[in-house]
N, C-alpha and C positions, 0 to 999 in steps of 0.2 A: 459545399458544406464548410462552415467555419469551424476552426478549432474550438473546443469547448472544455470547460473544467467543471468538476463536481467537487464541492467542499462539504465536509462533515466534521463536526467537533464532538469529541467524547470528553465532557468536562470532568468526569470522575475517574477516568483511566489514567494509568501511569505508563509511559512508554517503556517497552521492553524490546530491545533490539539485540540481535546477534549479528555483528558485522561479518562480511564474507571472509575476513581474516580469522574469525573465531572469537574475537574480543566481544565480551558482553557489555552492553551499554544500558544503563538504567537511568532514566531522568530523575531529577530530584524534585521536580514539580509535577503536580497533577494537571491533566488536560492534554489530550492528543488531538491534533488537527490533521486530517487526511485530505489531500487534494489529488484528484484524478485528472490527468491531462490526456486529451485526444488530439491527434494530428489532424490537420486539414484534410478533408476527403476520406477520412477513416471513421469508423463507428466505435471500434474497441479502444479502450484506454491504452496508451503507449507507456505510461509511467505513473507512479504514485509518489507523492511527497508525504512524508510523515514529519510533523513538527511538534516538539514538546519541550518547553523551556528552551535550553540551549542545545538540545539534541535535534538533529536534522538527518533525514535519510531520503535519498531519491532511489526508487526501486523500479527498474525496467520491467515491463510486463509483456508476455507473449501469449497469444490466444490461438486456438484452433476452433474457429466458429465462436461459440459462447463459453468454451472451456479454457480456463487458464492452464497452460501446459508448461510454462517456465517463467522464471523471474530472475533478475540479477541485481546485485547491489547489497544483498543481505543474505545471511546463511539461512534464516527462516523468515517466512512472511509474517509481519505483524498482524495479529487477529483483527485489528481495526480496519486494515486495508481489505482483508477478506470480507468483513461485514459490509463495507461500502460496495464492494464488487458484487456480493450476493444480492444486496438490495437492488442493484442495477440490473439484475437478471443473469449474472455470470455464474458458472459453476467453478467452485474452488475446492480442490481436494483437501481433506484433513491432513494429508501427509506433508503439506507445505508449512504447517504451523509447528511451533515448539511445544 
């Protein structure tokens, strides 16, 4: 199995990130691009990139089957990443969002 990516663009959204340090980052431009990456020989995404204007975040993802149980790289999971994961059939708890 080859590594794969899934990309989705949210043209009307504005990035809202809370870094793991607690710093709040808000992009000044609209449009959020989410890219999910999967490692070779794995089916679940290992990380997600979020890009908006000059804001960038890479968030590691950990799954138990189809359920997201942990992430790292941000204090809260951006809703756009949750939307892409849910569309792909993964369970994402509301507790991960701000």
